Steps between C-alpha positions, in 0.01 A plus 500: 500500500573853619828569672480672840842658549402675823334206678829403670419140588840462672401743775387238749213644705629319808805728496342804339357641822686754708528306829589169333756674280654643818498160669668329205757778461581488872550124490691486171837580654453298819587132465415447867169685465356758734295481814134595480576810708791609281292453186209693650727793583678500163174494304300735723198273533287378789510148642171414328605638163834321511328174597262527204772585248723221629209258465464596131873463439516170691203354309677592174812317622716814508574515872529253785426576864715348771365513853761471775515559871746777580639597838458870572594615846383228736208378290450276202290658228394359166660678206408473133772530236409557139722364222484511123466161337715416197184508287411838650844640428483382137144630451591837652804531272275430199253762624780756543627433146150563361458811714834635377381451142170677573683791660744530210214509251307754708808719542567495126138588424482775761821671386430476128427846356139530385366758263176680576502462878432810706801627696 
């Protein structure tokens, strides 16, 4: 069996997408989660894109959505909060460990002097 050192099986494709990486990073330090609006602003995505990415993360068990009615001004509006699940937090930490290893290996390879390369 041939070894594939650059296959990086620990880089979970659920996280390894720019918007979902931003979502997970935004939520990682927030035990009480973030509102849909806050998350949308932090990640720079549209309502539709955020909905789709949250659906992927929720189906994988990484986030939970909490729908509440919030009072704003004189009205009551539904508000969605997004929270990391314990499983999501653990899986994201594992992903980050693998990513750190990949980056360390890439940095070492990229900074290693090579003979015969054009300047």
